[in-house]
C-alpha positions in Angstrom: -2.1 13.8 -36.9 -2.7 11.3 -34.1 -3.3 7.7 -35.0 -6.7 6.4 -33.8 -7.4 2.6 -32.8 -10.5 0.5 -33.3 -11.3 -3.0 -32.9 -12.8 -5.3 -35.4 -15.6 -7.9 -34.1 -13.0 -10.8 -34.4 -11.0 -8.8 -31.6 -8.2 -7.6 -34.1 -6.8 -3.8 -33.3 -6.6 -1.6 -36.4 -5.0 1.8 -36.8 -6.6 4.5 -38.9 -5.8 8.2 -39.2 -8.2 10.5 -38.3 -9.5 13.1 -41.0 -8.5 16.3 -38.8 -6.0 16.3 -36.3 -7.2 15.8 -32.5 -6.1 17.9 -29.7 -3.5 16.6 -27.2 -5.0 14.6 -24.5 -4.9 16.3 -21.1 -2.6 14.7 -18.5 1.0 15.0 -17.3 2.4 14.4 -21.0 0.6 17.5 -22.4 2.6 20.0 -20.3 5.9 18.4 -21.5 7.4 18.5 -25.0 5.1 16.8 -27.6 5.2 13.2 -27.8 6.6 11.9 -31.0 4.2 10.2 -33.3 5.9 6.7 -32.9 5.6 7.1 -29.1 2.2 8.3 -29.3 1.3 4.9 -31.1 3.1 2.6 -28.9 1.4 4.5 -25.9 -2.1 4.1 -27.4 -1.5 0.6 -28.1 -0.4 -0.1 -24.9 -3.3 1.8 -23.1 -5.6 0.0 -25.4 -4.3 -3.3 -24.8 -4.4 -2.8 -21.0 -8.1 -1.8 -21.1 -9.1 -4.9 -23.3 -7.2 -7.1 -21.0 -9.2 -5.8 -18.2 -12.4 -6.1 -19.9 -11.9 -9.8 -20.9 -11.2 -10.4 -17.3 -7.6 -10.4 -17.2 -7.3 -8.1 -14.1 -4.5 -9.3 -12.4 -4.9 -6.8 -9.2 -8.5 -8.1 -8.7 -7.7 -11.7 -9.1 -5.3 -11.6 -6.1 -7.1 -9.0 -3.8 -3.8 -7.0 -3.8 -3.2 -3.6 -5.4 0.1 -1.9 -6.2 2.7 -2.0 -3.7 0.9 -4.4 -1.7 1.5 -7.1 -4.5 5.1 -5.8 -5.0 5.8 -6.5 -1.2 4.0 -9.8 -1.0 6.1 -10.7 -4.3 9.6 -9.7 -2.7 8.7 -11.5 0.6 7.8 -14.6 -1.1 11.0 -14.5 -3.1 13.2 -13.7 -0.3 11.7 -15.0 2.7 12.0 -13.1 5.8 13.1 -9.5 5.5 13.7 -6.3 7.5 11.3 -3.5 7.1 14.5 -1.3 6.5 15.8 -3.4 3.4 12.1 -3.6 2.0 11.9 0.2 2.3 15.0 0.6 0.3 14.1 -2.1 -2.2 10.6 -0.7 -3.1 11.7 3.0 -2.6 8.7 4.0 -0.4 8.9 6.4 2.8 8.6 4.3 6.0 5.2 5.4 6.9 4.1 4.2 3.4 5.4 1.1 4.1 4.0 0.7 7.7 0.4 1.4 6.2 1.0 -1.3 3.6 2.3 -3.9 6.2 -0.6 -3.3 8.4 -3.3 -3.8 5.8 -1.2 -7.1 4.8 -0.9 -8.2 8.3 -4.5 -7.5 8.9 -5.5 -9.6 6.0 -3.3 -12.5 7.0 -0.8 -12.4 4.1 2.1 -11.4 6.2 3.5 -11.7 9.7 5.9 -9.8 11.9 8.6 -11.4 13.9 11.4 -9.9 16.4 14.6 -9.4 14.1 17.0 -11.6 15.7 20.0 -9.3 14.7 18.3 -6.0 16.0 16.0 -6.0 18.8 14.5 -2.8 17.8 13.3 -3.7 14.4 11.1 -6.5 13.0 11.3 -9.0 10.3 8.4 -9.6 7.7 7.4 -12.7 6.4 4.8 -13.8 4.1 2.3 -16.2 4.9 0.9 -19.4 3.1 -2.0 -17.1 2.0 0.4 -14.5 0.4 1.6 -17.6 -1.8 -1.8 -18.3 -2.5 -2.3 -14.6 -3.8 0.7 -14.9 -6.1 -0.6 -18.1 -7.5 -3.8 -16.4 -8.3 -1.6 -13.8 -9.8 0.3 -16.3 -12.0 -2.9 -17.9 -13.2 -4.1 -14.5 -14.4 -1.0 -13.9 -16.2 -1.1 -17.5 -17.8 -4.5 -16.4 -19.4 -2.5 -13.6 -21.0 -0.1 -16.1 -22.1 -2.6 -18.2 -23.7 -3.9 -15.2 -25.5 -0.5 -14.4 -26.8 0.0 -18.1 -28.2 -3.6 -17.6 -29.7 -2.8 -14.1 -31.3 0.9 -14.5 -32.4 2.8 -17.2 -34.6 5.4 -19.2 -33.1 8.0 -17.0 -34.4 6.3 -13.8 -33.4 5.8 -15.3 -29.8 9.7 -16.3 -29.8 10.5 -12.3 -30.7 7.7 -11.2 -28.3 9.4 -13.1 -25.4 12.8 -12.0 -26.5 11.9 -8.6 -26.5 9.8 -8.8 -22.9 13.0 -10.2 -21.7 15.0 -7.5 -22.7 12.8 -5.0 -21.3 12.4 -6.9 -18.0 16.2 -6.9 -17.6 16.3 -3.1 -17.8 13.8 -2.3 -15.0 
């Protein structure tokens, strides 16, 4: 039996057991072994929460104008300073052709610059621009709205535990 979730008008999420079992939703998980019920509940909660965040305007990608690997690349460049394409390809695990396409898009938008690599004339270094730092600032603003929601939804003790668990998860990625 699959747990279903519904929202109350006050924004609270509640679980209910359906009267009849539903089919396994199509997708990559349906071809594999069945998902244990506890994992399915967590999956559905995470999906529901992410969709609710988007509906409430916490769409972090839209707030920056960056999507997926673009945001990853800008975050890496902003944190590390000028970096070689070769190093970024290794860090992000992307094919060089994909990295080139992302770099071209970001350069056209003024978010990064290419410079000759002083150690290897055959390669270039990439550097984030001030506009990239501004885009990351918008991302942080979006995350702050999530933090503010968490502060409203959880008690101080729950927030401390949530923070501890998120830190633990972040250290495993």
